[in-house]
N, C-alpha and C positions, 0 to 999 in steps of 0.2 A: 470564444476560445474553445478549442477542442481538448479532450482528455483521453488518455489511453489507460485502460485497466489491464494489467498483466495477469491473466487468469488461465494460463495454459498448463500449469503444473499438475502433477499427479497427486500431490498431497499424501505422500507415502507414510508420513508420521501419523496420519489420522486413519490408517487402515484399522479395521476392515470396512469402516464407513465409506471410504473413498473407493472401495472396490465396486460400489453400487452407484454412488453419486459423485460428481466432481466436487472438489473443495469449495468452489464459489457458491454451490447450492446448499452447503451445510447451514442449517438454521441456527440463529442466535436470537432467543426470545421469539421464535416462530417466524422470523424473517431471514431469508438467506443472506449470506455475506455480500453477494453481488448486488442485491437490492439495497442494502445499507449503503454501499459505496456509491451507487447511482444517486440515491437520495442526498448523500453528502455532497457530491459534485454539483447537483442541481441547486443546492442551497447557495452555492457561490456563483450561480448564474451560468454554469457550464451545462449546455444542453445538447452538445454534439460529442458523443462518446464512442470510442472505438474499443471493442473488447477483443483482446488477443486470446485465442482459445486453441486448444490442441486435444486435451484429454476429455472425452465425452462431450464434445462440442454440441451435439444435437440436444442433449438434455438442457444445456444452458440456453440455447436458442429457443427451444420449446417453452421453457419457463417464461422467458422475457416476451415471447410472442403472445402467450396467454395473459401475462401481466402487462398489458399494453397501455396502462393508464398512468405511467410514471412521468409523462410530459417531457421526454427527451428523445432525441434521434439516436438510434443505436445502429452501429455497423460492426461487422465481425471481420477480424483478420485471422484467418485459420492457418495453423501451422500443420503442414503435412508431416514434418518431422520436428522434434524439439529444436528450437532455435536459440534458446537461452534468452535472457532478458534483453540483451543488446540486439540480437537478431530479430526478436519479436517487435521491438520498438522500430527498428529500421524498416521492417516489412509493413507495419501499420502506418508509418509516416507517409505512405503514398496517398493516404486519404486527406492529408493536412496541407493546406496552402498558406496558412497564416505563419507569421514569423516565429511563433513559439507555441508551446503546448504544455499541458500538465500530464505527468505520469504517476499512477498510483499502483503500488504492488497489490496483487489480488487478494491478499489476506490481512490487510490493514483496516482497522476500524478506529476512527479518530475524530477529533474536532479541531485539528490544526487549521489555522486561518490561511486559506489559499490566497486571499488578497495580499497578505504580507509576503507570501512566497513569490508572488508575481512581481515584486519590486525589483528583483534581480534576475537576469538571464543566467542559465546554466547553474542553477542553485539547487541545493539539497536541503530539505527540512531536517534539522538536527534537534534531537531531544537528549536530555541528560541520560547517561547510561544507568540502567537499573539492574540490580542483582536480584535473582530469584531466591537467593539463599539468605538465611539469617545472618546479620552482621553483629560482631561483638565489639564493644568499646572496651579497650584494655588500658589500664593504668598501673604502672609498676608491676607488670606481669600478673595483675589481678583482673579478672573479668568483672567489670562494674555495671555493664548494661547490655541488653540485647535489643536489636532493632530488626524489624522484618522489612524486606524489600526496600532497602534504603537506596536513594539516588547517590551515585558516586560523583562527587563534585569535580568539575573541570575535565570530565571525560564525556564526549558527545558521541551519540550513535546515529547512524543513518535511519531515519524514520520511514523510508520507503516511499517518499513523495518528492517529485522533482518538477522543476520548471525549466524546460529545455528549449534551446534555440533550434529552429528547423535546420539551420546550417550544421549543427552538431551531428545530424543523422548521417552525413557523408562519412563521418569518422567511426561509425558504429560497425561492429563485425557482422558479417552475414550470418554467422553462427557463433554464439558466445555470450557471456554475461557482461552487461555494461559495468557492473561493479568490479570486474576483474580485468577489463580491457580499457575502455574509453575513459572511465573516471580516473583511474590511476595515471593515465597519460596526461589528461587535462590538469590533474592536480599538480604534476611535476612542472607543467608549463604555466601554472598560475592562472588557468582559465576556468577554474571551478570555484564556486563560492557556496555559502550556506546562509540560512536564516535560522536562528536559534529560537526554540519554543520551550518555555518552562511551564510546569504545572498544567499540562494538557492531558486530555483523555486520549490514550493511545494503547492499542493492543495489536499484536501480530498473532494470528491464529495458527499455531503450529502443533498444538497438543490438546488433549481432552481437558487438561487443567486450564489452558488458555481459553477454551470455549466456556468453561464454567465461570471463570473469573470475569471474562468480558461480558457474559450474559448478566452477571450480577451487577456490574457497573452500568450497563445499559439501563437496567431498571432503576438503580439508585440515582443516576444522573438524568433520568428521563430523556435519554438520548433521542427517542422517537420524536419528542417535541422539538428538539434542536434541529433535526434534519427535515422536519416538516414545515419549517418556517419559510 
């Protein structure tokens, strides 16, 4: 199976670091995000990877050219202008002949089981919505307890990992985000499904705080051992 990594964004929220290096090369525990993702995909037997790039493509290519011992085949789908997530997937799909493929957002670090996601076509990995703010337990207008970063029950969020049919690519925009175009259309038509994952390790790297917290959990959970198996 092939996988597409969406790694073309500018990472504006991580300025000024991303003025000098692209977001996929930001290190977490001394390993760039893009390498963590390649190791993660390889763990599930995916060794054909297309990386969608746009911003500072050469730096990503140079790093992976030097780091040539990851044991996977890497191809690049370069965006001359920003295409959005939908346009990027559509352009990259020219490399794929199989009936389906995996897509991973370029800032996600996780241990979500791709084997489970592959059970359904056109499926989105869903995880419980988490709040970054402290939550108060209230009883009779009295605050009785505080909880930090509590999961919100019965609300699910898009984890940024998809299993898509190659047939879906014809419905992708040439330019635009899949989350704002094809997914809403497919959802209305009942053509989109999900696989729910509870109690998983998952981080989206959008801020310096995300970098700090993810790095801490990588060490705590010995994530390097997980993706090295």
